[in-house]
C-alpha positions in Angstrom: 106.8 66.0 126.2 108.5 68.5 123.9 105.7 68.0 121.4 103.0 69.2 123.8 102.1 72.8 123.1 103.2 75.2 125.9 99.6 76.4 126.3 98.4 72.9 126.9 101.2 72.2 129.3 100.3 75.4 131.2 96.7 74.3 131.5 97.7 70.8 132.7 99.9 72.3 135.4 97.1 74.7 136.5 94.6 71.8 136.6 97.0 69.7 138.6 97.4 72.5 141.1 93.7 72.8 141.7 93.1 69.0 141.6 93.7 68.6 145.4 91.4 71.5 146.1 88.8 70.1 143.8 89.0 66.8 145.5 88.5 68.6 148.9 85.5 70.4 147.5 84.0 67.1 146.2 84.6 65.5 149.6 82.9 68.5 151.3 80.1 68.2 148.8 79.6 64.6 149.7 79.6 65.4 153.4 77.2 68.3 152.8 74.8 66.0 151.0 75.2 63.4 153.8 74.4 66.1 156.5 71.4 67.3 154.4 70.0 63.8 154.5 70.8 63.4 158.2 69.3 66.8 159.1 66.1 66.0 157.1 65.8 62.6 158.9 66.3 64.3 162.3 63.7 67.0 161.4 61.2 64.2 160.4 61.9 62.3 163.6 61.6 65.5 165.7 58.3 66.4 164.0 56.9 62.9 164.6 58.0 63.0 168.3 56.4 66.4 168.8 53.1 65.4 167.2 53.1 62.2 169.3 53.7 64.2 172.5 51.1 66.8 171.6 48.6 64.1 170.9 49.2 62.3 174.2 49.2 65.6 176.1 45.9 66.6 174.5 44.4 63.2 175.5 45.9 63.4 179.0 44.6 66.9 179.5 41.1 65.8 178.3 41.1 63.0 180.9 41.7 65.4 183.8 38.0 66.0 184.3 37.4 62.3 184.6 40.3 62.0 187.1 38.8 64.8 189.2 35.3 63.3 189.0 36.6 60.1 190.6 37.5 62.2 193.7 34.1 64.0 193.9 31.6 63.0 196.7 28.0 64.0 197.0 27.8 67.0 199.3 31.4 68.0 198.9 32.1 71.0 196.7 33.7 70.6 193.3 37.2 72.2 193.2 36.4 73.6 189.8 32.8 74.9 190.0 32.1 74.7 193.7 28.9 72.7 193.3 28.0 70.2 196.0 25.8 68.1 193.7 27.3 66.0 191.0 24.6 64.5 188.8 26.8 64.0 185.7 30.3 63.1 186.5 32.9 63.0 183.7 34.2 59.5 183.0 37.7 58.3 182.0 37.6 57.0 178.4 39.0 53.6 177.6 42.7 53.6 176.4 43.4 56.9 178.2 46.9 58.3 178.7 48.4 58.7 182.1 51.0 61.3 183.2 53.9 58.8 183.0 53.2 58.1 179.3 53.1 61.9 178.7 56.4 62.4 180.4 58.0 59.6 178.3 56.7 61.1 175.1 58.1 64.5 176.2 61.5 63.0 176.8 61.4 61.4 173.4 60.4 64.7 171.8 63.2 66.6 173.7 65.8 64.1 172.6 64.6 64.3 169.0 64.8 68.1 169.3 68.3 67.9 170.6 69.4 65.6 167.7 67.7 67.9 165.2 69.5 71.0 166.6 72.9 69.1 166.5 72.3 67.9 163.0 71.2 71.4 161.9 74.3 72.9 163.4 76.6 70.3 161.8 74.7 70.9 158.5 75.3 74.7 158.7 79.0 74.1 159.5 79.6 71.7 156.6 77.5 73.9 154.2 79.6 77.0 155.1 82.9 75.1 154.5 81.6 73.7 151.2 80.4 77.1 149.9 83.6 78.8 151.0 85.9 76.2 149.3 83.5 76.1 146.3 83.7 79.9 145.7 87.4 79.9 146.3 87.9 77.2 143.6 85.3 78.1 141.0 84.5 81.8 141.8 81.2 83.5 142.2 80.0 82.5 138.7 80.4 78.8 139.4 77.7 76.5 138.0 77.2 72.8 137.5 78.0 73.2 133.8 81.3 74.7 134.8 82.1 71.8 137.0 81.2 69.3 134.2 83.3 71.2 131.7 86.2 71.3 134.0 85.9 67.6 134.7 85.7 66.9 130.9 88.7 69.1 130.1 90.7 67.6 133.0 90.0 64.1 131.8 90.8 65.1 128.2 94.1 66.7 129.2 95.1 63.8 131.5 94.4 61.4 128.7 96.5 63.5 126.3 99.2 63.7 128.9 99.2 60.0 129.4 99.3 59.4 125.6 102.3 61.8 125.3 104.0 60.2 128.2 103.5 56.8 126.5 104.9 58.2 123.2 107.8 59.7 125.0 108.6 56.4 126.8 108.4 54.6 123.5 110.8 57.1 121.9 113.1 56.9 124.8 113.1 53.1 124.7 113.6 53.2 120.9 116.5 55.7 121.3 118.1 53.6 124.1 117.8 50.4 122.0 119.1 52.2 118.9 122.1 53.6 120.9 122.8 50.2 122.3 122.5 48.6 118.9 124.8 51.3 117.5 127.4 50.5 120.1 127.1 46.8 119.3 127.2 47.4 115.6 130.2 49.7 116.0 132.0 47.0 118.0 131.1 44.4 115.4 132.2 46.7 112.6 135.6 47.1 114.3 136.0 43.4 114.8 134.9 42.7 111.2 137.3 45.3 109.9 140.1 43.6 111.8 139.0 40.2 110.5 138.9 41.6 107.0 142.4 42.9 107.3 143.6 39.6 108.8 141.8 37.6 106.0 143.2 39.8 103.3 146.7 39.3 104.7 146.1 35.5 104.9 144.7 35.6 101.4 147.8 37.3 100.1 150.0 34.7 102.0 148.0 31.8 100.6 148.1 33.4 97.1 151.9 33.7 97.4 152.2 30.1 98.6 149.9 29.1 95.7 152.2 30.9 93.2 155.3 29.3 94.7 153.7 25.9 94.5 152.8 26.5 90.9 156.4 27.4 90.1 157.6 24.4 92.1 155.4 22.1 90.0 157.1 23.7 86.9 154.1 25.6 85.7 155.1 28.8 83.9 152.1 30.8 85.3 148.6 30.4 86.6 147.2 30.2 83.1 149.3 27.2 82.4 148.2 25.7 85.7 144.5 26.2 84.8 145.1 24.6 81.4 146.7 21.6 83.3 143.6 21.3 85.4 141.6 20.7 82.2 143.8 17.6 81.5 143.4 16.1 85.0 140.5 14.1 83.7 142.5 13.0 80.7 145.3 11.9 83.1 142.8 9.9 85.1 141.7 8.2 81.9 145.3 7.5 81.0 145.9 6.1 84.5 142.9 3.8 84.0 144.3 2.7 80.7 147.7 1.9 82.3 146.0 -0.2 84.9 144.0 -2.0 82.2 147.3 -2.5 80.3 149.1 -3.9 83.3 146.2 -6.3 84.0 146.3 -7.4 80.4 150.1 -8.0 80.7 149.5 -10.1 83.7 146.9 -12.1 81.8 149.3 -12.5 78.8 152.1 -13.6 81.1 149.8 -16.2 82.6 148.9 -17.4 79.2 152.6 -17.5 78.2 153.4 -19.6 81.3 150.5 -21.9 80.4 151.6 -22.3 76.9 155.2 -22.9 78.0 153.9 -25.8 80.2 152.1 -27.2 77.2 155.1 -26.9 75.0 157.5 -28.3 77.5 159.6 -31.0 75.9 158.5 -30.0 72.5 160.5 -28.3 69.8 159.1 -25.7 67.7 160.1 -25.4 64.2 160.6 -21.7 63.9 160.3 -20.2 60.5 161.8 -17.1 59.3 158.4 -15.5 59.6 158.1 -16.6 63.2 161.5 -15.2 64.1 160.6 -11.9 62.5 157.2 -11.7 64.4 159.0 -12.6 67.6 161.5 -9.9 67.1 158.8 -7.4 66.3 156.8 -8.5 69.3 159.9 -8.2 71.6 160.6 -4.8 70.2 157.0 -3.7 70.7 157.0 -5.1 74.3 160.2 -3.2 75.0 158.7 0.0 73.7 155.5 -0.6 75.8 157.6 -1.2 78.9 159.5 2.1 78.3 156.2 3.9 77.7 154.8 2.2 80.9 157.7 3.6 82.9 157.3 7.0 81.5 153.6 7.0 82.2 154.2 5.7 85.7 156.7 8.5 86.4 154.2 11.1 85.1 151.5 9.4 87.1 153.5 9.9 90.4 154.2 13.5 89.5 150.6 14.3 88.5 149.3 12.6 91.7 151.5 14.8 93.8 150.4 17.9 91.9 146.8 16.8 92.1 147.0 16.4 95.9 148.7 19.8 96.3 146.0 21.4 94.0 143.2 19.9 96.0 144.7 21.3 99.2 145.0 24.8 97.7 141.6 24.6 96.1 140.1 23.9 99.5 142.1 26.8 101.0 141.1 29.0 98.2 137.4 28.1 98.6 137.5 28.8 102.3 139.2 32.2 101.7 136.7 33.0 99.0 133.8 32.3 101.4 135.3 34.5 104.1 136.2 37.1 101.5 132.6 37.2 100.4 131.4 37.9 104.0 134.0 40.6 104.4 133.2 42.0 101.0 129.5 42.3 101.9 130.5 44.0 105.1 132.8 46.4 103.1 130.0 47.1 100.6 127.6 47.7 103.5 130.0 50.0 105.2 130.6 51.9 101.9 126.9 52.1 101.2 127.2 50.2 97.9 125.3 47.0 98.9 122.7 46.1 96.2 119.1 46.1 97.2 119.5 48.0 100.4 119.6 51.6 101.6 122.7 53.4 100.3 124.0 54.3 103.8 127.7 54.2 104.4 129.3 53.8 107.8 130.4 57.4 107.9 126.8 58.6 107.3 125.5 56.1 109.9 127.8 57.6 112.5 126.9 61.2 111.4 123.2 60.4 111.9 123.9 60.2 115.7 125.3 63.8 115.7 122.6 64.9 113.2 119.9 63.7 115.7 121.6 65.7 118.5 121.6 68.8 116.3 117.9 68.3 115.4 117.1 67.9 119.1 118.9 71.2 119.9 117.3 72.9 116.9 113.8 71.8 118.0 114.2 73.7 121.3 114.8 76.9 119.3 112.1 76.0 116.8 109.5 75.4 119.5 109.8 79.0 120.6 109.6 80.4 117.1 106.5 78.4 116.0 104.8 78.0 119.4 105.1 74.3 119.1 103.5 74.0 115.7 105.9 71.5 114.3 109.3 69.9 115.0 112.0 68.4 112.8 113.1 64.8 112.9 115.7 62.6 111.1 114.1 60.3 108.6 113.9 56.7 109.8 116.1 54.1 108.1 113.0 52.1 106.9 111.8 55.2 105.1 115.0 56.0 103.3 115.2 55.5 99.5 117.4 52.6 98.2 118.3 54.8 95.1 121.4 56.9 95.6 123.2 57.9 98.8 120.9 58.7 101.7 120.9 59.0 105.5 120.8 62.7 106.5 117.2 63.4 105.3 114.9 65.7 107.3 111.2 65.2 107.9 108.6 67.5 109.7 106.3 66.2 112.4 103.2 68.3 112.4 101.8 68.5 116.0 98.5 69.9 114.7 97.7 67.0 112.3 99.8 64.4 114.1 101.5 63.5 110.8 105.0 63.3 109.2 105.8 65.0 105.9 108.8 66.0 103.9 110.7 69.1 105.0 110.3 70.4 101.4 106.6 70.9 102.1 107.4 73.8 104.5 106.5 77.3 103.4 109.1 80.0 102.8 108.8 81.4 106.3 108.7 78.0 107.9 111.8 77.0 105.9 113.7 80.1 107.2 112.8 79.3 110.8 113.8 75.7 110.4 117.1 76.6 108.8 117.8 79.2 111.5 117.0 76.7 114.2 119.3 74.1 112.6 122.1 76.7 112.5 121.6 77.6 116.2 121.3 73.9 117.1 124.6 73.2 115.3 126.2 76.0 117.3 124.8 74.7 120.5 126.2 71.2 119.9 129.6 72.6 118.9 129.8 74.7 122.1 128.7 71.8 124.3 131.1 69.4 122.6 134.1 71.7 122.4 134.2 73.8 125.6 136.8 76.1 124.2 134.6 77.1 121.2 132.0 79.8 121.8 129.5 81.4 119.4 130.1 85.1 119.6 129.2 86.3 116.1 126.5 85.3 113.7 125.2 86.8 110.4 121.8 86.1 109.0 121.3 87.0 105.3 117.7 87.7 104.3 114.8 85.4 105.0 112.8 87.7 107.3 110.6 89.0 104.5 108.9 85.6 104.2 107.8 85.7 107.9 104.6 87.1 109.3 104.8 89.7 112.0 104.4 87.3 114.9 107.0 84.8 113.6 109.4 87.6 112.8 109.1 89.0 116.4 109.7 85.5 117.8 112.8 85.1 115.6 114.2 88.5 116.6 113.6 87.7 120.2 115.5 84.4 119.9 118.5 86.2 118.2 118.5 88.9 120.9 118.6 86.2 123.6 121.4 84.5 121.6 123.4 87.8 121.4 123.0 88.7 125.1 125.5 91.1 126.4 128.7 89.7 124.7 127.5 88.2 121.5 126.9 89.9 118.1 124.2 88.9 115.6 124.2 90.7 112.3 121.1 90.7 110.1 121.3 91.5 106.4 117.8 92.4 105.2 115.6 94.8 103.2 112.6 94.4 105.5 111.5 97.9 106.8 109.8 96.5 109.9 113.2 95.4 111.2 114.3 99.0 111.5 112.1 99.4 114.6 113.2 96.2 116.2 117.0 96.6 115.8 118.8 99.3 117.8 122.2 99.4 116.0 121.9 99.5 112.2 124.5 99.8 109.4 122.6 101.2 106.5 124.0 101.1 102.9 122.6 103.7 100.5 123.1 103.5 96.7 123.6 106.7 94.7 124.9 107.8 91.4 128.4 108.1 92.9 128.4 104.7 94.5 127.2 103.2 97.7 127.6 104.8 101.2 127.4 103.1 104.6 126.7 104.8 107.9 125.9 103.6 111.4 122.6 104.5 113.1 122.7 104.0 116.8 
């Protein structure tokens, strides 16, 4: 509703006030038209009844001579002419009318006349009421075109009002949803910050346990541990070789036992060469057994280290995944997330108060510009993804119903917008902190860019702001302000310096 021009709101209120009276006039008009039809019908019925009565009366009167002739007798005088001879008596025509028929026709005529008189009286009464209400509503110069124009304008204003109400409801719903979402996001942010802190502590604990385990496994540092990881596959291959070797030893022992069975009871003629080979073989077998024991010991040690590493690798991977989530949250809160709007959490919260300041500023701006335009915070979807953003201003033009950048305002409009934002900020501060009050304000320049009407509105706003206790100082070179400001401190420059004096 704040976007509707004051003049339009005034016209809508005035039209709403006369709407019940207009409905009454339309009702009286319908009744007036109804009574007009009723009276016309009664007049026609009365006229027809009168004509029927007159016709029957004429016929009845014409038949009176025939009726008298029926009573005449030869030698008796005629009551009309006195003659005693009656050679040519008048005769009653066929289909004649008697006195009873005439009386019935007269009653019908009298009843029709009574209904006509009543209908005409009702018609005059309704007509008088209709004309009185009509003149009171539309004035002496009322015409059908005026009524049609009023109806069209009323319909247009009601449609515009409905549209503005719908827009207001949408904005209120969007604001409520945004506020609820802000509360939810703030709660989630607090929980995630706590989770981040907890995960960082757990991560440090796991890292310390990991370092202790590395030292326990006799690694000098993590670099040596990483190098050892590279040899795990080699160790596995060596383990396979040991198993293969053990299997081969079992096979050889089996072959030896088989050969012993075959040589049982036989004597071998050992030569010096055989003895030497046997000794060499025994020596080699002994070395292999020693090597086997060494490898087996290392195998046990490596297996234990491998199991520990697998466990810590899994824990490290889990922490890395959680840290990635927390890291994205941190980058989002810091406004450094790649591919999205550079809006940090602090700016996100500031937007809430920024909108309150804009709302307070628009109340001032509406008086200065007569509702020509208002300010609004740029929507998140319209913010740039390059550089920090969030506290950007746009202008909603009520004349063209379009949104444009605040940089498109003229010099005078920019001054009024800046003044409104300053006053809006002061209003929010006073409302938020009850102990803080705005008693003094200085405005430096800017009035020269305003036209006369805008300058008068701005001065009026500042005077209202000052009231009886406040003080508003204006620093300006505009001569027109001299007539609008009562107390002036003038500064005059001369060859001996500048001089200041009060003009009250």
